[in-house]
C-alpha positions in Angstrom: -6.4 83.2 114.7 -7.9 81.8 111.5 -11.0 79.8 111.6 -10.8 76.4 110.1 -13.9 74.7 108.7 -14.5 71.3 109.9 -13.6 68.6 107.3 -16.4 66.3 105.9 -16.1 62.8 106.9 -14.9 60.7 103.9 -16.7 57.5 103.0 -14.5 54.7 102.7 -13.6 53.6 99.1 -15.1 50.2 99.6 -18.5 51.6 100.3 -18.4 53.6 97.0 -17.5 50.5 94.9 -20.3 48.5 96.5 -22.8 51.3 95.6 -21.7 51.4 91.9 -21.8 47.6 91.6 -25.2 47.4 93.2 -26.6 49.9 90.8 -25.3 48.1 87.8 -26.7 44.8 89.0 -30.0 46.4 89.6 -30.1 47.9 86.1 -29.2 44.5 84.5 -31.9 42.7 86.5 -34.6 45.2 85.6 -33.7 45.0 81.9 -33.8 41.2 81.9 -37.2 41.2 83.5 -38.5 43.6 80.9 -37.2 41.4 78.0 -38.5 38.3 79.5 -41.9 39.9 80.0 -42.1 41.0 76.4 -41.1 37.5 75.0 -43.6 35.8 77.3 -46.3 38.1 76.1 -45.5 37.3 72.5 -45.5 33.6 73.2 -48.8 33.6 75.0 -50.5 35.9 72.5 -53.2 34.1 70.3 -52.0 35.8 67.2 -48.5 34.2 67.4 -49.7 31.1 65.5 -51.3 33.0 62.6 -48.2 33.6 60.6 -45.5 31.0 60.3 -41.9 32.0 60.9 -40.0 31.8 57.6 -36.3 31.9 57.5 -35.0 34.8 55.5 -32.0 32.9 54.2 -31.9 32.3 50.4 -35.5 33.7 50.2 -36.3 35.6 47.0 -36.7 39.3 47.3 -40.2 40.6 47.3 -39.4 43.1 44.7 -38.1 40.5 42.3 -40.6 38.1 40.6 -39.9 34.5 40.8 -38.1 33.3 37.7 -39.4 30.1 36.2 -36.8 27.8 34.7 -37.6 27.9 31.0 -35.8 25.6 28.4 -34.4 27.4 25.5 -35.1 25.5 22.3 -31.9 24.3 20.7 -31.0 26.1 17.5 -31.1 23.7 14.6 -28.4 24.2 12.0 -29.6 25.7 8.8 -29.4 23.1 6.1 -26.9 23.9 3.4 -28.4 24.4 0.0 -27.5 21.6 -2.4 -25.2 22.8 -5.2 -26.9 22.9 -8.4 -25.3 20.6 -10.9 -25.3 21.9 -14.3 -26.1 19.4 -17.0 -22.9 17.9 -18.5 -22.3 18.9 -22.0 -21.8 16.0 -24.3 -18.2 15.7 -25.1 -17.4 15.9 -28.7 -16.7 12.6 -30.3 -13.0 12.2 -30.8 -12.0 10.8 -34.1 -10.3 7.5 -34.0 -6.5 7.7 -34.3 -5.3 7.1 -37.7 -3.2 4.1 -38.2 0.1 5.0 -39.7 0.6 1.5 -40.9 -0.7 -2.0 -40.3 2.7 -3.4 -39.8 5.9 -2.8 -37.9 9.1 -2.2 -39.7 11.1 -4.4 -37.4 8.9 -7.5 -37.9 7.8 -9.8 -40.7 4.1 -8.7 -40.7 4.4 -6.3 -43.6 6.3 -8.6 -45.9 4.8 -10.3 -48.9 3.2 -13.7 -48.1 5.9 -15.6 -50.0 8.9 -13.9 -48.3 7.2 -14.0 -44.8 6.5 -17.8 -45.0 10.0 -18.6 -46.2 11.6 -16.4 -43.6 9.6 -18.0 -40.8 11.1 -21.4 -41.6 14.6 -19.9 -41.9 14.2 -18.3 -38.4 13.3 -21.6 -36.8 16.1 -23.5 -38.5 18.7 -20.8 -37.5 17.4 -21.0 -33.8 18.1 -24.7 -33.9 21.7 -23.9 -34.8 22.0 -21.3 -32.0 21.5 -18.3 -34.2 18.8 -15.6 -33.7 17.7 -13.8 -36.8 16.4 -10.3 -36.0 14.6 -8.0 -38.4 16.3 -4.6 -38.7 14.1 -3.2 -41.4 11.2 -5.0 -43.2 8.5 -3.2 -45.1 8.9 0.6 -45.3 6.5 3.4 -46.2 7.2 5.4 -49.3 7.7 8.5 -47.2 10.4 7.0 -45.1 12.1 5.5 -48.2 12.1 9.0 -49.7 13.8 10.4 -46.6 16.4 7.7 -46.7 17.1 8.4 -50.4 17.3 12.1 -49.8 19.8 11.6 -47.0 21.9 9.3 -49.2 22.0 12.0 -51.9 23.4 14.5 -49.4 25.9 11.9 -48.2 27.2 10.6 -51.5 26.7 13.8 -53.6 24.3 12.5 -56.3 21.2 10.4 -56.9 23.2 7.9 -59.0 25.8 7.4 -56.2 23.0 7.3 -53.6 21.0 4.7 -55.4 23.9 2.2 -55.0 22.8 2.0 -51.3 19.3 3.3 -51.2 16.8 3.2 -54.0 14.0 5.7 -54.6 10.5 4.6 -53.4 9.4 3.5 -56.9 12.3 1.0 -57.3 12.6 -0.1 -53.6 11.7 -3.7 -52.8 11.3 -2.6 -49.2 8.3 -0.4 -50.1 6.7 -3.4 -51.9 7.4 -5.7 -48.9 9.7 -8.0 -50.9 13.0 -7.3 -49.1 14.3 -7.5 -45.5 17.4 -6.3 -43.7 18.5 -8.5 -40.9 20.9 -8.4 -37.9 23.3 -9.3 -36.3 26.3 -10.2 -38.4 26.1 -13.9 -37.3 22.5 -14.0 -38.6 23.6 -12.4 -41.9 26.3 -15.0 -42.4 24.1 -17.9 -41.5 21.3 -16.8 -43.9 23.8 -16.1 -46.7 25.0 -19.7 -46.4 21.7 -21.5 -45.7 19.1 -19.2 -47.2 18.9 -21.1 -50.5 17.3 -24.0 -48.6 14.3 -21.8 -47.9 14.4 -19.7 -51.2 15.8 -16.6 -49.4 18.9 -15.1 -51.0 21.3 -12.2 -50.5 21.0 -9.9 -53.5 23.9 -7.3 -53.4 27.6 -7.7 -52.8 27.8 -4.4 -50.9 24.9 -5.1 -48.5 25.5 -8.1 -46.3 22.1 -7.6 -44.6 19.7 -7.3 -47.6 17.7 -10.5 -48.5 14.9 -11.3 -50.9 12.9 -14.3 -52.1 14.8 -14.8 -55.4 14.6 -18.6 -56.0 12.5 -21.6 -55.2 13.3 -23.4 -51.9 16.2 -25.8 -52.3 17.4 -24.2 -55.5 20.8 -22.4 -55.8 20.6 -18.6 -55.4 21.3 -16.5 -58.5 24.6 -14.6 -58.8 24.7 -11.4 -56.6 24.6 -8.0 -58.1 27.4 -5.6 -57.2 24.9 -3.0 -55.9 21.5 -1.7 -56.4 20.7 0.5 -59.5 17.8 2.9 -59.9 15.7 2.1 -62.9 13.4 5.2 -62.7 14.1 8.8 -62.4 13.8 10.2 -58.9 
């Protein structure tokens, strides 16, 4: 027969749980007593009031020096240097423009005093009859008269033929301010008919526009010439 060892009596499970729980409670109580004893000792210690408790939040680090707020001076704009103005050079004096003439060809200012005075009266009388006398060509310069004469020579082929319409400067009454060409046709016709009353007469048959002071006011005009004739060599 085989010998069997007697089995150990088993503790019930409930007894084991109670033992473990009791040990844990005992450890907790002992730990709490130790912590309470330490805190109580610190509270009752006379050195507890020597150093105040300072919160460590937002406190500057001991390694970093405290930065003082310093105001940086505002940078002033550098003044711009004023531009140096160079002295103005005196402008050269401009010569006065030369007057080409003291009269206008299309007015009575350049005419001789006698013809100008008579023509003024004729203009007023013609205006009363509804006629406007306009000056087409009054006094001319010798240079312009020469140009007109040269053009007439080209047109008519010779100086003799040209002088029937345009005289050279030495013979022209226009250069002397003693002749006037008027317009329009109605003014020519009116002055041809009434000009003797003012001493203004038409001189040439081939020029309806050409008038000169050929007679005394109120006196009949002399017979007209067929055309102009040059009396001096061009």
